[in-house]
C-alpha positions as CSV (number, residue, x, y, z in Angstrom):
1,X,-19.8,59.1,-74.5
2,X,-22.6,58.7,-77.1
3,X,-24.7,55.8,-78.4
4,X,-25.7,54.3,-81.7
5,X,-23.5,56.4,-83.9
6,X,-21.6,55.0,-87.0
7,X,-18.2,56.0,-88.4
8,X,-18.5,59.0,-90.6
9,X,-22.0,60.2,-89.4
10,X,-22.5,63.9,-89.0
11,X,-22.1,65.3,-85.5
12,X,-25.1,67.3,-84.1
13,X,-25.2,68.8,-80.6
14,X,-27.0,66.5,-78.2
15,X,-26.4,63.3,-80.4
16,X,-26.0,60.1,-78.4
17,X,-24.3,56.9,-79.9
18,X,-22.1,53.8,-79.2
19,X,-18.5,54.3,-78.0
20,X,-17.6,57.4,-80.0
21,X,-13.8,58.3,-79.7
22,X,-14.3,61.9,-80.9
23,X,-15.2,64.2,-83.8
24,X,-12.8,65.1,-86.6
25,X,-12.1,68.6,-88.0
26,X,-15.0,68.3,-90.5
27,X,-17.6,67.2,-87.9
28,X,-17.5,63.5,-88.5
29,X,-17.6,60.9,-85.7
30,X,-14.6,58.5,-85.2
31,X,-15.9,55.3,-83.6
32,X,-14.4,52.2,-81.9
33,X,-16.1,48.8,-82.6
34,X,-16.1,45.6,-80.5
35,X,-15.1,42.5,-82.6
36,X,-16.8,39.1,-82.2
37,X,-13.6,37.7,-80.5
38,X,-13.7,40.6,-78.0
39,X,-10.9,42.6,-79.7
40,X,-11.3,46.3,-80.5
41,X,-11.4,47.1,-84.2
42,X,-11.4,50.6,-85.7
43,X,-13.2,51.4,-89.0
44,X,-12.3,54.3,-91.2
45,X,-13.6,55.7,-94.6
46,X,-9.9,56.5,-95.4
47,X,-7.4,54.4,-97.3
48,X,-5.3,52.2,-95.0
49,X,-1.8,50.8,-95.5
50,X,0.3,48.0,-93.9
51,X,3.7,46.5,-94.6
52,X,5.9,43.8,-93.1
53,X,8.4,41.0,-93.8
54,X,7.9,37.2,-94.0
55,X,11.0,35.1,-93.6
56,X,9.8,31.9,-91.8
57,X,7.0,29.4,-92.0
58,X,3.4,30.6,-91.1
59,X,4.6,34.2,-90.5
60,X,1.9,36.7,-91.5
61,X,1.4,40.4,-92.5
62,X,-2.1,41.7,-92.0
63,X,-4.1,44.8,-93.3
64,X,-7.3,46.3,-91.9
65,X,-9.9,46.7,-94.7
66,X,-11.1,50.3,-95.0
67,X,-14.8,50.9,-94.6
68,X,-16.3,51.1,-98.1
69,X,-13.2,49.4,-99.7
70,X,-13.9,47.0,-102.5
71,X,-10.3,46.2,-103.4
72,X,-7.0,45.8,-101.5
73,X,-3.7,45.9,-103.5
74,X,-0.8,43.7,-102.2
75,X,2.8,43.9,-103.6
76,X,5.3,41.1,-102.9
77,X,9.1,41.6,-103.5
78,X,12.3,39.9,-102.3
79,X,14.4,36.8,-102.9
80,X,11.9,34.3,-101.5
81,X,10.4,33.3,-104.9
82,X,13.6,32.0,-106.3
83,X,13.9,29.5,-103.4
84,X,10.6,27.8,-104.1
85,X,8.7,29.3,-101.1
86,X,4.9,29.9,-101.3
87,X,2.6,32.6,-100.0
88,X,-1.2,32.1,-99.2
89,X,-3.8,34.9,-99.3
90,X,-6.4,34.8,-96.5
91,X,-9.3,36.9,-95.1
92,X,-11.5,37.0,-92.0
93,X,-14.9,38.4,-91.1
94,X,-14.7,38.0,-87.3
95,X,-11.0,38.7,-86.6
96,X,-10.3,35.1,-85.5
97,X,-11.0,32.6,-88.2
98,X,-9.0,32.9,-91.4
99,X,-9.9,31.3,-94.8
100,X,-8.0,31.2,-98.1
101,X,-9.3,33.6,-100.8
102,X,-8.7,34.1,-104.5
103,X,-6.7,37.1,-105.7
104,X,-5.8,38.2,-109.2
105,X,-2.5,39.0,-110.9
106,X,-3.4,40.3,-114.4
107,X,-5.5,37.6,-116.1
108,X,-4.7,34.9,-113.5
109,X,-6.7,34.1,-110.3
110,X,-4.7,32.3,-107.5
111,X,-5.0,31.4,-103.9
112,X,-1.3,30.5,-103.4
113,X,1.6,32.2,-105.3
114,X,5.3,31.6,-105.6
115,X,6.3,34.8,-107.5
116,X,6.7,38.5,-106.9
117,X,4.2,40.9,-108.3
118,X,1.2,43.1,-107.5
119,X,-2.0,41.3,-106.6
120,X,-5.6,42.6,-106.2
121,X,-7.9,41.2,-103.5
122,X,-11.7,41.6,-103.6
123,X,-12.4,42.5,-100.0
124,X,-16.1,43.4,-99.8
125,X,-17.5,41.7,-96.6
126,X,-14.1,41.2,-94.9
127,X,-12.6,43.2,-92.0
128,X,-9.0,42.1,-92.4
129,X,-6.9,40.4,-95.1
130,X,-3.4,38.9,-94.7
131,X,-0.6,36.9,-96.5
132,X,1.0,33.9,-94.8
133,X,4.2,32.0,-95.5
134,X,2.5,28.6,-96.1
135,X,5.6,26.8,-97.5
136,X,9.0,28.0,-96.3
137,X,12.3,26.1,-96.5
138,X,14.9,28.7,-97.3
139,X,16.5,31.8,-95.7
140,X,14.7,33.9,-98.3
141,X,12.8,37.2,-97.4
142,X,9.4,38.4,-98.7
143,X,8.6,42.1,-98.4
144,X,4.8,42.8,-98.2
145,X,3.0,46.1,-98.8
146,X,-0.8,46.5,-98.5
147,X,-3.0,49.4,-99.7
148,X,-6.7,49.3,-98.8
149,X,-8.5,51.6,-101.3
150,X,-12.0,52.9,-100.8
151,X,-14.0,52.2,-104.0
152,X,-15.8,49.5,-106.0
153,X,-14.5,45.9,-106.4
154,X,-13.9,44.0,-109.7
155,X,-16.9,42.4,-111.5
156,X,-16.8,38.7,-112.5
157,X,-19.4,37.1,-114.7
158,X,-19.6,33.5,-113.6
159,X,-23.0,32.3,-115.0
160,X,-24.1,32.0,-118.7
161,X,-25.9,34.9,-120.3
162,X,-29.6,34.1,-121.0
163,X,-30.8,33.7,-124.5
164,X,-31.8,36.9,-126.2
165,X,-30.1,40.3,-126.5
166,X,-27.3,40.9,-123.9
167,X,-25.6,44.2,-124.1
168,X,-22.2,44.4,-122.4
169,X,-20.8,47.5,-124.0
170,X,-17.0,47.4,-124.5
171,X,-15.4,44.2,-123.0
172,X,-11.7,43.5,-123.2
173,X,-10.8,39.8,-122.5
174,X,-7.2,38.9,-121.8
175,X,-7.8,35.1,-121.6
176,X,-10.8,32.8,-121.7
177,X,-11.6,29.0,-121.7
178,X,-13.0,27.2,-124.7
179,X,-16.5,28.2,-125.7
180,X,-19.0,25.5,-126.7
181,X,-22.1,26.6,-128.7
182,X,-25.3,24.9,-127.6
183,X,-26.9,25.9,-130.9
184,X,-24.0,24.8,-133.1
185,X,-25.5,26.6,-136.1
186,X,-25.2,30.2,-137.1
187,X,-28.6,31.9,-137.2
188,X,-29.5,34.5,-139.7
189,X,-27.9,37.8,-138.9
190,X,-24.7,38.4,-137.0
191,X,-23.6,35.6,-134.7
192,X,-20.1,35.4,-133.1
193,X,-19.4,32.2,-131.2
194,X,-16.5,29.9,-130.4
195,X,-17.4,26.5,-132.0
196,X,-18.9,27.1,-135.4
197,X,-20.9,24.9,-137.8
198,X,-21.7,26.6,-141.1
199,X,-25.3,26.3,-142.4
200,X,-26.0,25.6,-146.1
201,X,-25.5,28.7,-148.2
202,X,-23.2,31.6,-147.7
203,X,-21.7,32.0,-144.2
204,X,-19.2,34.7,-143.6
205,X,-16.7,34.4,-140.7
206,X,-13.9,36.9,-140.1
207,X,-10.6,35.5,-138.9
208,X,-10.0,32.5,-136.7
209,X,-6.7,32.1,-134.8
210,X,-5.9,28.9,-133.0
211,X,-6.0,25.1,-133.6
212,X,-8.3,24.0,-136.3
213,X,-9.2,20.4,-137.1
214,X,-11.2,19.8,-140.3
215,X,-12.6,16.5,-141.5
216,X,-13.6,16.7,-145.1
217,X,-16.1,14.3,-146.7
218,X,-14.8,12.4,-149.7
219,X,-14.7,14.5,-152.9
220,X,-17.3,13.4,-155.4
221,X,-16.2,12.1,-158.7
222,X,-16.0,14.9,-161.2
223,X,-15.0,18.5,-160.5
224,X,-14.7,19.5,-156.9
225,X,-13.7,23.2,-156.4
226,X,-12.3,24.4,-153.2
227,X,-11.4,28.1,-153.0
228,X,-8.6,29.7,-151.1
229,X,-8.0,28.5,-147.5
230,X,-5.4,30.2,-145.3
231,X,-4.9,28.6,-141.9
232,X,-2.4,29.7,-139.2
233,X,-1.8,26.9,-136.7
234,X,-2.0,23.1,-136.8
235,X,-4.2,21.4,-139.4
236,X,-5.1,17.7,-139.6
237,X,-6.9,16.7,-142.8
238,X,-8.1,13.2,-143.5
239,X,-8.7,12.6,-147.2
240,X,-10.5,9.7,-148.7
241,X,-8.5,7.5,-151.2
242,X,-8.1,9.1,-154.7
243,X,-10.3,7.3,-157.2
244,X,-8.8,5.5,-160.1
245,X,-8.3,7.8,-163.0
246,X,-7.4,11.4,-162.9
247,X,-7.8,13.2,-159.6
248,X,-6.8,16.8,-159.8
249,X,-6.0,18.9,-156.7
250,X,-5.2,22.5,-157.3
251,X,-2.7,24.5,-155.3
252,X,-2.5,23.9,-151.5
253,X,-0.1,26.1,-149.5
254,X,0.3,25.1,-145.8
255,X,2.5,26.7,-143.2
256,X,2.9,24.4,-140.2
257,X,2.8,20.7,-139.7
258,X,1.1,18.4,-142.2
259,X,0.4,14.7,-141.8
260,X,-0.9,12.9,-144.9
261,X,-1.8,9.2,-145.1
262,X,-1.9,8.1,-148.7
263,X,-3.6,4.9,-149.9
264,X,-1.3,2.4,-151.7
265,X,-0.5,3.3,-155.3
266,X,-2.3,1.1,-157.8
267,X,-0.3,-1.1,-160.2
268,X,0.6,0.7,-163.4
269,X,1.3,4.4,-163.8
270,X,0.4,6.7,-160.9
271,X,1.1,10.3,-161.6
272,X,1.4,12.9,-158.8
273,X,2.0,16.5,-159.9
274,X,3.9,19.1,-157.9
275,X,3.5,19.2,-154.1
276,X,5.2,22.1,-152.3
277,X,5.1,21.8,-148.5
278,X,6.8,24.1,-146.0
279,X,7.1,22.3,-142.7
280,X,7.2,18.7,-141.6
281,X,5.7,16.0,-143.8
282,X,5.2,12.3,-142.9
283,X,4.2,10.0,-145.7
284,X,3.3,6.3,-145.2
285,X,3.8,4.4,-148.5
286,X,2.8,0.9,-149.2
287,X,5.6,-1.7,-150.0
288,X,7.0,-1.7,-153.5
289,X,5.7,-4.5,-155.6
290,X,8.1,-7.3,-156.7
291,X,10.0,-6.5,-159.9
292,X,11.1,-3.1,-161.2
293,X,9.8,-0.2,-159.3
294,X,11.0,3.2,-160.6
295,X,10.8,6.3,-158.5
296,X,12.1,9.5,-159.8
297,X,14.0,11.9,-157.5
298,X,13.2,11.6,-153.8
299,X,14.9,13.8,-151.2
300,X,14.5,12.2,-147.7
301,X,15.8,14.0,-144.6
302,X,15.5,10.9,-142.3
303,X,15.0,7.2,-143.0
304,X,13.8,5.0,-140.2
305,X,14.0,1.5,-141.6
306,X,14.2,0.0,-145.1
307,X,13.6,-3.6,-146.2
308,X,14.7,-4.3,-149.8
309,X,12.7,-6.8,-151.9
310,X,14.4,-9.7,-153.7
311,X,16.3,-8.8,-156.8
312,X,18.5,-5.8,-157.7
313,X,17.9,-2.6,-155.8
314,X,20.0,0.4,-156.5
315,X,20.0,3.1,-153.8
316,X,22.3,6.0,-153.5
317,X,23.1,7.2,-150.0
318,X,21.2,5.5,-147.2
319,X,21.5,5.9,-143.4
320,X,21.3,2.3,-142.1
321,X,21.0,0.8,-138.6
322,X,23.1,-2.4,-138.6
323,X,22.5,-5.5,-136.5
324,X,25.2,-6.6,-134.1
325,X,28.3,-8.1,-135.8
326,X,28.4,-11.9,-135.6
327,X,31.3,-13.9,-134.0
328,X,34.5,-14.1,-135.9
329,X,35.8,-11.6,-138.5
330,X,33.3,-9.1,-139.8
331,X,34.5,-6.9,-142.7
332,X,32.8,-3.6,-143.5
333,X,34.0,-1.5,-146.4
334,X,33.9,2.3,-146.2
335,X,31.3,3.7,-143.9
336,X,30.7,7.5,-143.4
337,X,28.9,8.2,-140.1
338,X,27.8,11.8,-139.3
339,X,26.6,11.0,-135.8
340,X,27.5,7.8,-133.9
341,X,24.8,6.3,-131.6
342,X,25.4,3.6,-129.0
343,X,27.0,0.5,-130.6
344,X,26.5,-3.0,-129.2
345,X,29.3,-5.4,-130.1
346,X,28.6,-9.1,-130.5
347,X,30.7,-11.9,-128.9
348,X,34.0,-12.8,-130.6
349,X,36.7,-10.7,-132.0
350,X,35.6,-7.2,-132.8
351,X,38.1,-4.6,-133.9
352,X,37.6,-0.9,-133.3
353,X,40.2,1.6,-134.4
354,X,40.6,4.3,-131.8
355,X,38.3,6.1,-129.4
356,X,38.9,9.9,-129.1
357,X,37.7,11.7,-126.1
358,X,35.3,14.6,-126.9
359,X,34.6,17.9,-125.2
360,X,30.8,17.6,-125.6
361,X,28.2,15.0,-124.9
362,X,29.3,14.1,-121.4
363,X,27.3,13.7,-118.1
364,X,25.6,16.6,-116.3
365,X,26.4,17.3,-112.7
366,X,24.2,18.5,-109.7
367,X,25.7,20.0,-106.5
368,X,24.0,21.0,-103.3
369,X,25.1,21.9,-99.8
370,X,21.9,21.3,-97.9
371,X,20.0,23.9,-95.9
372,X,17.9,23.5,-92.8
373,X,14.9,21.7,-94.4
374,X,14.0,18.6,-96.4
375,X,15.7,20.2,-99.4
376,X,13.0,19.3,-101.9
377,X,14.7,19.7,-105.3
378,X,13.9,18.8,-108.9
379,X,17.3,17.8,-110.5
380,X,15.8,17.0,-113.9
381,X,12.1,17.3,-114.9
382,X,12.3,14.9,-117.8
383,X,13.4,11.3,-118.4
384,X,17.0,10.7,-117.4
385,X,19.6,8.3,-116.0
386,X,21.7,8.5,-112.8
387,X,25.3,7.3,-113.3
388,X,26.9,8.0,-109.9
389,X,27.1,10.2,-106.8
390,X,29.5,11.5,-104.1
391,X,27.8,12.1,-100.8
392,X,29.2,13.4,-97.4
393,X,27.4,13.4,-94.1
394,X,29.1,16.0,-91.8
395,X,26.6,15.4,-88.9
396,X,27.3,12.8,-86.2
397,X,23.8,11.3,-86.7
398,X,22.3,9.3,-89.6
399,X,21.1,11.2,-92.6
400,X,19.1,10.0,-95.6
401,X,19.0,11.1,-99.2
402,X,15.8,10.0,-101.0
403,X,15.6,9.8,-104.8
404,X,12.3,10.4,-106.5
405,X,11.0,9.5,-110.0
406,X,8.8,12.4,-111.1
407,X,8.4,15.5,-113.3
408,X,7.8,18.1,-110.6
409,X,9.0,19.1,-107.1
410,X,9.1,16.0,-104.9
411,X,7.7,15.7,-101.4
412,X,9.6,14.3,-98.4
413,X,8.4,10.9,-97.4
414,X,6.2,10.5,-100.5
415,X,6.7,8.3,-103.7
416,X,10.3,7.3,-103.0
417,X,12.2,5.6,-105.9
418,X,15.1,4.5,-103.7
419,X,17.1,5.9,-100.7
420,X,20.8,6.3,-99.7
421,X,21.4,6.2,-95.9
422,X,24.7,7.6,-94.6
423,X,25.9,7.0,-91.0
424,X,27.2,9.9,-89.0
425,X,30.5,11.3,-90.5
426,X,30.4,8.9,-93.5
427,X,30.7,9.4,-97.2
428,X,29.5,7.4,-100.3
429,X,31.2,7.4,-103.7
430,X,29.6,5.4,-106.6
431,X,30.0,5.6,-110.4
432,X,28.9,3.2,-113.1
433,X,28.9,3.3,-116.9
434,X,25.4,1.9,-117.0
435,X,22.9,4.5,-115.5
436,X,19.8,4.0,-113.3
437,X,16.8,4.9,-115.4
438,X,14.3,7.6,-114.1
439,X,11.4,7.4,-116.7
440,X,9.8,10.6,-115.5
441,X,12.5,12.8,-114.0
442,X,15.0,13.0,-111.2
443,X,14.2,14.6,-107.8
444,X,15.7,14.5,-104.3
445,X,14.7,15.1,-100.6
446,X,16.7,14.9,-97.4
447,X,15.5,13.7,-94.0
448,X,16.9,13.0,-90.5
449,X,15.0,9.7,-90.2
450,X,15.5,6.5,-92.2
451,X,11.8,5.5,-92.5
452,X,10.4,5.8,-96.0
453,X,7.6,8.1,-94.8
454,X,9.9,10.3,-92.6
455,X,9.7,14.0,-93.4
456,X,12.0,15.5,-90.7
457,X,14.3,18.1,-92.1
458,X,18.0,18.1,-91.6
459,X,20.3,21.0,-90.4
460,X,22.4,23.4,-92.4
461,X,25.5,21.8,-94.1
462,X,24.5,18.3,-92.9
463,X,24.8,16.8,-96.4
464,X,27.1,17.7,-99.3
465,X,25.4,16.2,-102.4
466,X,27.0,15.6,-105.9
467,X,25.1,13.7,-108.6
468,X,26.2,12.7,-112.1
469,X,23.3,12.2,-114.5
470,X,22.2,12.4,-118.2
């Protein structure tokens, strides 16, 4: 036995060191270290590998970090991700206490993941890393493979660069947060920043991709020349009212969404030339004045509400929302309806011809035979209505189905909308033409206890759930 030797040191006759296991074929020591928890831990300058399977809550797969390793690769595969399970990445420096660490998958940095892929863990300073099944409610399986590679780690710049000249060579950025310029003004020379305020004079900027909001000051009376502006994205422009007289605007070509608010047209003759817009246009016009108001040819894709002034108003084809028919006999001539919304009939005698069943537009259905868990499920992630359900409890004990109003995955015993409690061996069958509104979305959980905060999971096949919603 020798003393005070380190792994990989050159062996010389007569050397003494600390717990040397032996010497390899090229004359390098192989050592055995004592961990802080009393466990033996080996170190090696070679790459190390580990693999295993996670199929239950808090199961782990560990990998020893090679001496000199800066990065450990971890690949996750299997059917676990489709079931909503989650994996947490962790590391330790003493072999006993584990903490969560960030890992990268492409341009994203995460601590917890719910998808398969290859992840890179920066491991400088750690002796072991692992993955743990931190959320598990399905029979899914996650296959884990580690590769601890000797070499440098990734470099992350987390603090601002100081003022002056900063040379970074070639940098490829796949994603970045918004950049705010503390100067706000381009200085003489070449300046490339995110937020830009042009100084007086000539300022040359290459191409800008993204969302641009431009507020223009009012055009002065006279000739105001604007060159050619090409914008890809969303543009919101606020123009001051046009002055009385002749206001000439050249050619404006916009691809995207344009919202224009025009000031009321003055009495008399108001001439607007040719406006060509590709996209969605919303115009707010002031009410027509009393008397004769002549408008040339107007093509409108959608009319919300129209109030006609007193006198004679001649309109061609108009889509109109009618108030409820009054009591008695209400006669309507010929009405062509392309799409029929919900109609509310007033009291009295109301005659409707015939109602023909349709093959589209009905309710959606959701079916689930519960597994061994609280079965946290998002039925619909947007606003909806629940019209009915058929539930069966095959267990001899009480089981509870909780309904949640939310956009994401619900939590058992948290933010309940209302609950349905079924005795052992019982079923529930309800349907109504008027649905129960869920303003945010429809979610469900199942528990064995009836208390609102109960989060005890049920057994496989305990509940057979069928929901009818829109």
